N, C-alpha and C positions, 0 to 999 in steps of 0.2 A: 504494500500500500504506500503510495506517494502522496504527500500533502503538497499542493501547489498554491503559492501566493501569486495569483494572476493579477498583474498590475497594468492598468492603462497608463500610457505616457501622460505627462503633465501638459498644461495648456500651451497652445501656440496662438499666434495672431490669426491664423486661418481658422482655428476653432472659434475664436471670438467673432470672426466675420462670416462664419458658417460656410466656408469654402471647402470643397472636397479635396482631401490631401492625397490619399492613395499612396503611390510610390514616390510622389514628389517630396523631396527631402527638406522639410521645413523644421527649423529649430524651435526650441522652447522660447517663449517670451518671458518677461520678468516674473510674471505670476507663476509660470510653469517651473522656473528655477526655484522659486520659493516652495512650491509644492514638492519638488524633488527633495529639497532639504528637509521638509517636514516628514516625508516618507523615511528618509535616512534616520531621523531621530526616533520615530516610533518603532522602527524595526531593528534598531541597533543591537538589542540584546536577544533578539529572536534567533534561535539556531537555524542555520541554513547550510545545506551541503554545497550549493552552487547558485550562481546568479546568471541567468540567461537574458538576452535582449535581442530584439530586432536590431538590424544594423542601421536603421534610419535614425537621424540625429535626435529627433524628439523622444524616441524610446531610449537611445543610448545615454542621452543627457539625464534622463530620469533615473536610469539604472546606476549612473555614476553617483547620484545622490545617496543611493543605498550602499553601493559597494565601497566607495572611498572611505567613509568613516569606519568601516569594518576591516579595511585592509584586504578586501577580496577582489579577485579578478572577475571581469565580465566576459562571458562567452557569447559571441555574436552568432546569430543564425538568421539567414535570409528567409527561411520558412516562416518566421514570426512576423514578417511584414504585413502591413495592411493590404487589403484587396487593391489590385490595380484597376483603376476606373478609366483608363485611356483618356480620351478627349474631354471627359467630364472634370478632370483634375484642374484645380485652380478656379473653378466656377462655383457659384452658389446655386440654389435650387431654381430661382426664377431665370437665371442665365442659361442653365441647362435646358429647362423647358422651352425657352425661346429658340435656342439654337438646334436642339435635337428633340423635338416634341415626341416622336414615335419611340425613340430610345428612352426618353424620360418616362413615358407611360409604362414601358416594360419594366423599368426600375421600380416604379411605384407599385406595380402589381406583383413585384418580387418574383419575376420570371427567373427561375434558377439557371436556365441555360442561355439567357440573353447575353450577347457580347456587344459592348458599346463601341462606338467609333474609336479608331486608334488615334492617340495623341502622341506625346513623346514616347510613351510606352504602350505596348499592346495590352488591351483590357483583358481581365480574367472574367470568366463567368462566375456566378455565385457558387455553382457546384464545384468548379475547379478550385476556387479560393478556399471554400470551407474544408474540402478534403485536404488541401495542402496545409492549412493552418492547424487543423486537429491532428494530422499525422505528425507535424513538427513537434507539437506539445507532447504527445504521447511517447514519441521516440526519445525526446530529451528527458522526460520525467521518469521513465522506466528504470533508470539506473541509480536513482537516488531516493532517499526517504523524505526529504523536504527541500524544495527549491523555490526561488523567486523567478518569475518570468515576466519581463517587462515588454509589453506589446501594444496592440492597437484595438480600437473599439470594435472593429469587425471581427477580430479574433475572439474577443470576449463574447460577442454575440453568438459566434459559432459554438463555443464551448457550452454556453448556457443552454442553447437549443439541443445540443447533444445530451446534456445532463437531464433535461426535462423531456426528452423525446418529442420535441416540438418542431414541426415542419417549418420550412422557410417561408411558406405562404402566409403564415400567421404573423400579423403585424407585431413589431417589437413593443411589448407592454412591460418591460423591465428596464432598469437604469443601467447605462454604460457610461461611467463618469470619469473625467480626467483625474489621474492620480489616485484612483480608488484601489483598495485592496479587496480582492475577491478570492475567498478561500475555497478551494475544491480539493477533492481527493480523486486519485486514479488508481484503480485496482487491477489494471491490465486489460480490463474490458469496458468499464463504465466510469463516468465521472459522477461524483456526488457533490452537491453544493453544501458547504458548511456555513458560509456567510457571504453575502453578496453586496457589492456597492458600498463598502465601508469607507466613509470619508471623515470619520470623527477626528482624524489627525489633521484635517485641514480647517480646523476652527480658526477664527481670526487671531486668537492669541498665539496659536502654534505657528501660523504664517508670519506674524509680526516678529516672532523670535528669529526667523531667518534673517531679517534685516539687522537685528542686533548683533548677529554673528558675522555679518559681512565685513 
């Protein structure tokens, strides 16, 4: 049995602007850096066998907040990246709807095999992405008793649905929050959720302490 601390990266400017990030390599903003520091403090004394991260800067920067105070290394894995959205990346919902109305409609109805127009990168279908993300997590987690994995909202969504046996056609009715700690177990076959969307460490007092330490 492996316990996984599944952590979404901290805030970015594109999160604030509600722009789709995907594989576009956006860094943390000031608030995201403070969130990463708060994660580092709350997890400082929690036993961890390893820390894994997506190789994208917003995830790696968040993982650094956890790893550096502990003196631990971060192991990067491209399988933990967010879904690639092709030409949707960098746009917000109204812009996507205006430029690609048919593809936007497929996205909104959660068509698992829809592939959006190519941008800088080739888009993944939802099926391709979810298989890739879940496979990456189960492969990494299987060799340890307790790990932290810093990744992206879509990856958290995929794990939650797998744990709840929830199809992708079902609208998201659960939280996927920046810098949240989501505790799950993996027994080699199934995920079980222990605690989801914990952001108690992101209280205003906790975040303000980051400025005092700067």
